[in-house]
N, C-alpha and C positions, 0 to 999 in steps of 0.2 A: 564566206560567206561563214565559210564550217569553224573556221580560225578565230569567227566574233563569235561565233556559237558555244564555243570552248572557251573561249576566254571572257564571256560573262559566266558560263557555267563554277566558274573556276571562281569571279570577283566571290557570286551567291557562296560559295562557299569558304570560299575564306571570310565574309560578314560571318558564317554562320557561326564558322570556329571563333568567331571574335569573340559573339554571343555568346555561344557557353565557356565561353574560360568568364567573362565580364559576371554571365551567371553564379560560376565560381566561388570569384573571385566578390562574388556580392552575398554568400552565405553569412548569417546571423549570424555570431559564437553566445554563446551561455552556457552557462552548467548547470549540474544538480546536482548537487547533494546531496547521498539519500542518507540516512540514517540508520544506519548496521554496515557488517561487511555481506561485499555479495551473493545473492542466491535467490533462488529460484521466485524470490520471492517481489522479488526486481527486476522478473523478467521480460515483462515488456520496454521496459525504457533503455536497456540494452537490446535488444529486439528491435528496436525504432536508430538506432546507433551500428549497427551489426549491417542490420540488411537494405540499409539507405531513407531509410523512409523521413526519418530526422532532415535529409539534406534534400528530396521530394521536397522537403515545405521550405526550404530555401532560411536553413539553420545546419549549424556544425555546434553536436553539441557533445560537448565536454560530461561525463559522470564523476562524482568523488567522490568516491568511496567513503561511505558509511565507519563507525566501529569502536572501539574502546577507548580511544588516542584523539578522536576525531570531533569536528566540534562547529559542521556541519549549518545546523542551524547560527550558529556567531558569524559565519561567514557571512551566510544574507543579511544577515543585521546589518555588518558593518560594508553590504554591499560587494565583496567579493563576489558571492555566487550569486545564481538569479530564478534560480530553482530550491523550494527543498520539499523530499518527501516527508508529511507529516503523519503523525501517529495517526492517532482516534481525536476527533472530533471537542476531549475533554480539552487537547492545548492550544486552539482557538476562541472559545470561551477564556483560557487561562490569559492570553495574549490580552483580550477584548478588557476583561479585571483589568489588568495591570498597563491597557495602556500603548501595548508594545504594537507596532503597526500591521501583523502581518493581514494576509487571508486566505481563506481556502479558492483556487480557482477547477477543481476537479477531485472527485474521491472515486481512484481506482477500485479499490475496494470495500462491495456494496458490504460485509460482515467483515467484520474487525475477525483476524484470526483464535483469538485468547479464547482458551480452551483444560477446566477439568480435569483431568484427566484418574480414576480409578481404576482397583486388581475389580476385576474379574468376577463370579460367583460369590460371591461377598451378600446380597439383598440390595447393588445399588441399581437401578432397572432410569429410573424417572433425574432431574435432575433436582427435584425438592430432596433424593432421596441426597443427598448430598446432604443436608444438613443433619445427620442423621453418626457423620463418620468424626472420634472425635477432633480428628487434627489436618489441616489442610494446609498446602506447600502454597506460599504465596511472598511474591513479594510486594518489599510496601508498600508502593507505588499501585499496585493491586489489591491489599489490602484500601486502602484512604482510597478507591473509588468502585470497584463494577464491587467489591466486597460489601460496601454502605450500601449499595443495590442492592446488591441478593436480600441483605437482611431486611432491605423496605419493601422488598416485590414479595417476602416467598417468607414464613413460621418456621422457624428454626433454628437460622445460624445464630451462631454467637463467637462475639471476639475470642473466647477461647479454644476459640477451635485453628484460632492462624499461628501457624506457625515461620522464620524464616525460609525460605526459596535461597540456597543458595545455590543453582544452576546445575544443579548433581543432580541426579533421581538420585545417587542413591541412599540413602532415606526415605523416599518413597518407596524404591523395591522392597528395604527392608521390615513394613508396616504393614499389612497390609487391611489397615484396617484407617488409610488415608486416603487425601486425595494431592496432586500435584497440579500447578497453573500448569498453560506451557502455551504452545503455537501450533495448531493444529496438525500445521504442515511442517511441523520440524519435530518434535520432544516426542511425539507417538513414536518415529522411528529411531528413536534411541534407545526407546524402553523398550521395544518389542524387540530389539538388537544385542539389548543387555540384557534382560529381563530371559527372553524366550516366553513374549506371552504374551496378547492381541488387548489390548486394553481398552475397559469400558470411555467411554468421549463424548465432553456432554459439552460444546457450544452455545457459549454465551449467547451468539448474535440469536441467537433461537431460541433461547427461553427470554429476549428478552434485552438483552442487552447491545441494541442494537446499534451505532456506534456506525458512522459510513469508520475507513481507518487508507491508506497506505494514498493519502491524498497529498495530492502540484499544491505545494504554498509559495506564497512568494510577500515581495512586499507591496504595499495601497502604493507605491511611491514611483517600481516598478510599473505595477500593473500602468497604472496610470500617462503616464508616460511611452510606455511599450503592449498599448493593446492587441496590436495584431500580432508582436511575437508570441505574447501569450494565449495568443487565439495558437498561433502555428505551434506555439509547444502543445499545450495542448491536443490537443485537435491528432496531432502525430505519435504522440504517446499512447495514446487510445487503439488507433490505427497498429502498433507495437504491438497492444497486447493482447491485439483477435489474435494478430499474428503469429503470435508466443504459446499465445494455447490455441492455433486450433492449425496451425502451422505448421513449418519447416525453424521449428529454433535453433541447429544445430549451431551456426555461428553463437548468439545469443550466449547457448552453454557454455560453451566454449570462455567466451570471452569472459561469462564471473568467473570458472575455476580460471583465465587467467591474476584476477584481481584477487581470487579469494581458495589461494589451493591444496586449502583444506575441503572447500569443500569437494563431494563426490556425485558420479552417479548416480549411484542409486538413490542420495539425498533425495537430488534436485528428481531428479524423473518421481519419486514418491508425495513431494511435495506438491509439484503439474499436479496427477494424478487426484490430487487431498482437493486442491484448492479446486476444479474439477470439477469433482465427488460433494461437496459441500455448496457451489456455490457461492464461491469469495469473495469472484469474480464478477462474476458473468448470471448474477438473480435479480429479485426482486424491478425494481426500477432499471435495469440496465435491460431487460431482456424487452423490454418494448421499447427503451426510451438509448440505446445502447449503454456501455462499459464507460464508466465515468462521471454519469449519473447523477445528483445527487440535486436532494427540491429542499426547499424556504420550509413546507410541512414536517419534511421528516424531522432536517435537523433543529426544530420548532419541538416535536414529537420528544427529541432525546435528552433534549437541555430539561422536558418540565419533570420528566424521569430521574436525572442529576439531582435539578434543586429539591423534588421531595425524598432522593434520600441524604441529602445536607449534603451533595457533592462540591457542588454549587451554586453560590450565592442568584440569588433572585430577580435583581436588577440590573443586570447584565442588559444590553444591548448586543446579541448574536450576530442582531442583520452586520454588524462592520465583521464579523469575520468567517463570510462567507460572498464570494461573486458568481449567480448560475450561468453568467452567459457563454457560459463556454460549452456547457454541456445539455445530455438532456436531448442534442439532434440527429441520434442514430449516424452518426460517423465511427465509418470501420464493420456496419451490421451485414454489412456483405464479401463480409471476409471468415466468415462464420462457416465453416463446414460439419 
């Protein structure tokens, strides 16, 4: 009798092992292209790889690091990647206008981290005060997008303020009567290190430029053919972001530094703290409905602002640019500490 029981137990154990092995082999392999070099602003995705969250959702995820020489969005369009980290909503609006079949399925950042940076103690205390400055260093994309909105929404801003930003803070540091564009999670850290002062920071999102950012993008064909994979990737990524912001993120940060050896612990710590302090990820609609939440009303409101500012055309069917079925369900909220 003992031998029979042992045999049954052994058979069951063997069956369990085979099932487990089968599950391992059954992982859906997907790739996710980021839009820049690895950094804390990508942390939740690295977290979901490092702590096994993607695997728990039946996925084997390969992160394709972005950067100056990368073309990850082109890989997505060519079917060589499954997901891409999009920037802000202006990109999908443009895709619809141009007939490019892309769709946003989650918005990890409730606020775009885009910031204008000014020197302290020169009378620049509000966003509107930036219009007093003779110089604002910004890239051409910023000039054609958020600066056009600034001129539309606030009096005093004018084209003559524009000077090209070369991703070097030296001209700003040398001119106290200037402002500079940047990401609030990045450039202020370097300016404080080089300039020896805490700059004044004006987050565009807090003044009305309320686009979502760091969105999960895929192709319309891939979504139609693989809705379950998309759902699992979105939900696992959301869980990864909760764990990255509120849990043990050491393994994720190690992976970030492995992909981008120039990234430092101090910069990562600054970026994580700033994302929390300014509600970049976990604010607005995400407070009640979970990280990644995006709504049609919010997207339409931002679109209307951009039409008024002359940034986008008025006759775009923006409903083709997004699908909200996978978000705003409170996934992962219990992990917030």
